[in-house]
C-alpha positions in Angstrom: -5.2 -24.9 23.0 -3.0 -22.3 21.3 -0.6 -20.3 23.4 1.5 -17.2 22.8 3.6 -16.1 25.7 1.1 -15.9 28.6 -1.9 -15.3 26.4 -4.1 -18.3 25.9 -6.9 -19.3 23.5 -9.3 -22.2 23.8 -12.2 -23.1 21.5 -15.1 -25.5 22.2 -17.9 -26.4 19.8 -21.1 -28.0 21.1 -24.6 -28.5 19.8 -25.6 -25.4 21.7 -23.1 -23.1 20.1 -19.4 -22.1 19.7 -17.3 -21.0 22.7 -14.1 -19.0 22.5 -12.2 -18.6 25.8 -9.5 -15.9 26.0 -7.2 -16.0 29.0 -4.0 -14.5 30.4 -2.4 -11.3 29.2 -3.7 -10.1 25.8 -1.3 -7.4 25.1 0.8 -6.6 22.0 3.8 -8.5 23.4 2.0 -11.8 23.9 -0.9 -12.0 21.4 1.3 -12.0 18.3 1.5 -15.8 18.5 -2.4 -16.0 18.4 -2.8 -13.9 15.3 -2.6 -16.9 12.9 -4.8 -19.3 15.0 -7.5 -16.6 15.3 -7.5 -16.0 11.6 -8.1 -19.7 11.0 -10.7 -20.0 13.7 -14.0 -21.2 12.2 -16.6 -23.7 13.5 -17.9 -26.5 11.3 -21.5 -25.3 11.5 -22.2 -21.6 11.4 -25.6 -20.4 10.2 -28.2 -19.6 12.9 -25.9 -20.5 15.8 -24.6 -18.6 18.8 -21.0 -17.8 19.5 -19.7 -16.7 22.9 -16.4 -15.0 23.5 -15.6 -15.6 27.1 -13.3 -12.9 28.7 -13.5 -14.2 32.2 -10.0 -15.5 32.2 -8.4 -12.3 30.9 -6.1 -10.5 33.3 -4.9 -7.7 31.0 -6.1 -6.3 27.7 -4.7 -3.5 25.5 -5.9 -2.1 22.1 -4.0 -4.7 20.1 -5.6 -7.6 22.1 -9.0 -5.8 21.9 -8.6 -5.4 18.1 -7.9 -9.2 17.7 -11.1 -10.0 19.8 -13.1 -7.5 17.7 -11.7 -8.9 14.5 -12.6 -12.5 15.6 -16.2 -11.4 16.5 -16.6 -9.8 13.1 -15.2 -12.9 11.4 -17.7 -15.1 13.2 -20.6 -12.7 12.4 -19.7 -12.7 8.7 -19.8 -16.5 8.9 -23.4 -16.3 10.1 -23.1 -16.7 13.9 -24.7 -14.5 16.6 -21.7 -13.2 18.7 -21.8 -12.1 22.3 -19.3 -11.4 25.0 -19.2 -13.0 28.4 -17.4 -11.7 31.5 -16.4 -8.4 30.1 -15.5 -5.6 32.5 -16.1 -1.9 32.0 -12.5 -1.4 31.0 -12.6 -4.2 28.5 -15.9 -2.9 27.0 -14.3 0.6 26.6 -11.4 -0.8 24.7 -13.7 -3.0 22.5 -15.9 0.1 21.7 -12.7 2.0 20.8 -11.4 -0.6 18.4 -14.9 -1.1 16.9 -14.6 2.4 15.4 -11.2 1.6 13.7 -11.1 0.4 10.2 -7.4 0.0 9.6 -6.5 -2.3 12.5 -3.5 -2.3 14.7 0.2 -3.0 14.0 1.1 -6.0 16.1 4.8 -5.5 15.6 6.8 -4.3 18.5 9.0 -1.2 17.9 12.7 -2.3 17.3 14.8 -2.4 20.4 17.6 0.1 20.9 20.9 -0.8 19.1 22.8 -1.5 22.2 20.1 -3.8 23.4 20.2 -5.7 20.1 24.0 -5.9 20.3 23.9 -7.2 23.8 21.3 -9.8 22.8 23.4 -11.0 19.9 26.6 -11.2 22.0 24.7 -13.0 24.7 23.3 -15.4 22.2 26.7 -16.1 20.7 28.2 -16.7 24.2 25.4 -19.2 25.1 25.8 -21.0 21.7 29.6 -21.2 22.2 29.0 -22.6 25.7 26.7 -25.3 24.4 29.2 -26.1 21.7 32.0 -26.5 24.2 29.9 -28.6 26.4 29.0 -30.9 23.5 32.6 -31.2 22.4 33.8 -32.1 25.9 31.1 -34.8 26.1 32.1 -36.1 22.7 35.7 -36.1 23.8 34.8 -38.3 26.7 33.0 -40.7 24.5 36.0 -40.8 22.1 38.4 -41.6 25.0 36.1 -44.4 26.1 36.1 -45.8 22.5 39.9 -45.5 22.2 40.4 -47.2 25.6 38.2 -50.1 24.4 40.3 -50.3 21.3 43.5 -50.4 23.3 42.1 -53.2 25.6 40.8 -55.1 22.6 42.8 -54.3 19.5 40.6 -56.6 17.4 37.9 -53.9 17.6 39.9 -51.6 15.4 38.7 -51.8 11.8 41.9 -52.1 9.9 40.6 -51.6 6.4 38.9 -48.2 7.1 41.9 -47.2 9.2 44.3 -47.8 6.2 41.8 -46.2 3.8 41.6 -43.0 5.9 45.4 -43.0 6.2 45.6 -42.9 2.5 42.9 -40.2 2.1 44.2 -37.9 4.8 47.9 -38.5 4.3 49.1 -39.6 0.9 46.3 -37.9 -1.1 47.2 -34.6 0.7 50.9 -34.7 -0.1 50.7 -32.7 -3.4 49.0 -29.7 -2.0 51.0 -29.7 1.3 54.3 -29.9 -0.6 53.4 -27.2 -3.1 52.1 -24.7 -0.5 54.9 -25.2 2.0 57.6 -25.0 -0.7 56.2 -21.7 -1.9 55.8 -20.3 1.6 59.3 -21.3 2.5 60.6 -19.5 -0.6 58.5 -16.4 0.1 59.7 -16.3 3.8 63.3 -16.5 2.7 62.9 -13.8 0.1 61.1 -11.4 2.4 63.5 -12.1 5.2 66.6 -11.6 3.1 65.3 -8.3 1.8 64.7 -6.9 5.3 67.9 -8.3 6.8 70.0 -6.8 4.0 69.2 -3.4 5.4 71.1 -4.2 8.6 73.8 -6.2 6.8 72.5 -9.4 8.5 71.4 -11.3 5.4 73.6 -14.2 6.7 70.9 -14.9 9.2 68.3 -15.6 6.6 68.9 -19.3 7.1 68.3 -19.0 10.8 65.0 -17.1 10.1 63.7 -19.8 7.7 64.8 -22.7 9.9 63.5 -21.5 13.2 60.2 -20.1 12.0 59.3 -23.0 9.7 60.4 -25.8 12.0 58.7 -24.4 15.1 55.6 -22.7 13.8 54.8 -22.3 10.1 55.3 -25.9 9.0 52.9 -27.5 11.5 50.4 -24.5 11.3 50.2 -24.6 7.5 49.8 -28.3 7.4 47.2 -28.4 10.1 45.1 -25.7 8.4 45.3 -27.5 5.1 44.3 -30.8 6.7 41.4 -29.0 8.6 40.1 -27.6 5.4 40.6 -30.8 3.4 40.2 -33.8 5.7 38.2 -32.3 8.5 35.5 -31.1 6.1 35.6 -34.5 4.4 34.9 -36.3 7.8 31.9 -34.0 8.4 30.5 -34.4 4.9 30.9 -38.2 4.9 29.4 -38.8 8.4 26.8 -36.2 7.8 25.6 -37.8 4.6 25.4 -41.1 6.4 23.4 -39.5 9.2 21.1 -37.8 6.7 20.4 -41.2 5.0 19.8 -42.8 8.4 22.8 -45.1 8.0 24.0 -44.2 11.5 20.6 -45.1 13.0 20.8 -48.4 11.1 24.2 -49.1 12.7 22.8 -48.6 16.2 19.8 -50.8 15.3 22.2 -53.6 14.4 24.1 -53.1 17.7 27.1 -51.4 16.1 28.6 -48.4 17.9 29.2 -45.4 15.5 32.1 -44.4 17.6 33.9 -47.6 16.9 32.8 -47.9 13.3 33.2 -44.3 12.1 35.0 -42.1 14.5 37.9 -44.1 15.9 39.4 -45.1 12.5 39.4 -41.5 11.3 40.9 -40.1 14.5 43.7 -42.7 14.6 44.4 -42.3 10.9 44.8 -38.5 11.2 46.9 -38.8 14.4 49.3 -41.1 12.5 49.5 -39.1 9.3 49.6 -35.5 10.4 53.1 -35.8 12.0 54.3 -37.4 8.8 52.8 -34.6 6.7 54.4 -32.1 9.1 57.8 -33.6 8.6 57.4 -33.5 4.8 56.1 -29.9 5.0 59.2 -28.9 7.1 61.5 -30.4 4.5 59.7 -28.8 1.6 59.7 -25.4 3.3 63.4 -25.6 4.0 64.0 -26.7 0.4 62.0 -23.7 -0.9 64.0 -21.4 1.4 67.3 -22.9 0.3 66.4 -22.4 -3.4 65.7 -18.7 -2.8 68.8 -18.2 -0.6 70.9 -19.9 -3.3 69.5 -17.6 -6.0 69.6 -14.3 -4.0 72.8 -14.8 -2.0 74.7 -17.4 -3.9 74.7 -19.7 -0.8 75.4 -23.2 -2.0 73.3 -26.1 -0.6 76.3 -27.4 1.4 76.7 -24.1 3.2 72.9 -23.9 3.7 73.0 -27.2 5.5 75.9 -26.2 7.7 74.2 -23.0 8.7 71.0 -25.0 9.2 72.7 -27.2 11.7 74.1 -24.2 13.6 70.7 -22.5 13.7 68.4 -25.3 14.6 68.8 -28.0 17.3 66.7 -31.0 18.1 64.0 -29.1 20.0 63.6 -26.6 17.1 62.3 -29.5 15.0 60.8 -31.4 18.0 58.5 -28.5 19.0 56.6 -28.7 15.8 56.4 -32.4 15.8 55.0 -32.5 19.3 52.1 -30.3 18.3 51.1 -32.4 15.4 49.2 -35.3 17.2 47.3 -32.9 19.4 46.2 -30.8 16.4 45.2 -34.0 14.5 43.1 -35.1 17.5 41.3 -31.8 17.6 40.7 -31.7 13.8 39.4 -35.2 13.6 37.2 -34.9 16.7 35.6 -31.7 15.5 35.0 -33.1 12.0 33.3 -36.3 13.3 31.3 -34.4 16.0 30.0 -32.0 13.4 29.1 -34.9 11.1 27.1 -36.6 13.8 25.2 -33.3 14.5 23.8 -33.2 11.0 20.0 -33.4 10.8 18.0 -34.8 7.9 18.6 -32.3 5.2 21.3 -31.5 2.6 21.4 -27.9 3.9 22.4 -29.2 7.3 25.4 -31.1 5.8 26.7 -27.9 4.2 26.2 -25.8 7.3 27.9 -28.3 9.6 30.8 -28.8 7.1 31.4 -25.0 7.1 31.2 -24.8 10.8 33.6 -27.7 11.3 36.3 -26.1 9.1 35.9 -22.8 11.0 36.0 -24.4 14.4 39.0 -26.6 13.4 41.1 -23.8 12.1 40.2 -21.7 15.2 41.2 -24.5 17.6 44.4 -25.2 15.7 45.5 -21.5 16.1 44.5 -21.5 19.8 46.5 -24.7 20.4 49.5 -23.3 18.5 49.4 -20.2 20.7 49.1 -22.3 23.9 52.0 -24.5 22.9 54.1 -21.4 22.0 53.5 -19.9 25.5 54.2 -23.3 27.2 57.5 -23.9 25.4 58.6 -20.3 25.9 57.9 -20.6 29.6 59.8 -23.9 29.7 62.8 -22.3 27.9 62.6 -24.6 24.9 
């Protein structure tokens, strides 16, 4: 049986002949799915046999459906069968007679929907997709918490070699790019801030600007985005490649939990390393700002450090460090989740890697905004 919406098609071949049953609603909206099956419809034996098209089960018929029935009848006649209709009403016969006079056929494509309807459908589809994605991430987060709790109860479950390996990959290997970018951004921030503050005669507060913005926001945000693009995508690609090669299924067959083997070491490694990277990024950003202030304003390193102590207290530094483990958890979780969603094709690996980077950066910015609101409300 072939179905297209509420239109149905059944075929039966016996020694007596060939039977085609059409049922349901054969209108332009529902018969498009039956176009290909009807074109391929052909009995094994044809010459000198009877073919009956049974319309008893039809509830509605329009010109598009009638054309497809007529085309099928002509197709069977050309193959050498004697075709007749069964159960046709007067209305159905009228439509069949009308389409029999047409030589060009009918366009089975529906007219395009209005723009606002298409826009609403796309927005609705995006909302539904986002809801399914959030639901999947929440479920994966629950599985991750269970795996972490098992590791806490039984520390021997933690695979130390992969844990140290991923610490090196996500932390030490990322140091050059993190140091370079944060040093340059710190210098640019100091230069632009000094130029604007000079208009008000307040260039002395350039150190305050660099210290507060970099320690509270820019240091952790830049580092998290770099790690999301570098390590988060690597997690997705690595696990996705294993999923594509069915290595993950082989683990399950051997009784090994992929959460313990693949996810937990990566998550813990990133939770440990991102705060360390953030600390180094803060220092490099301040160093870049100090170099620019020294060149533009003649402020010596000693004076810069004194003003830095006056401008920033413990919580100025602590706010950025508190954010780091939460952002690391989100980046690692999204990267591993996207990797486990990969299907059996190389294209799927690329798609999920791209999506994981986009989702990780989006969630990092959302988390940063939520933390900023929280700390402002708490007066920190």
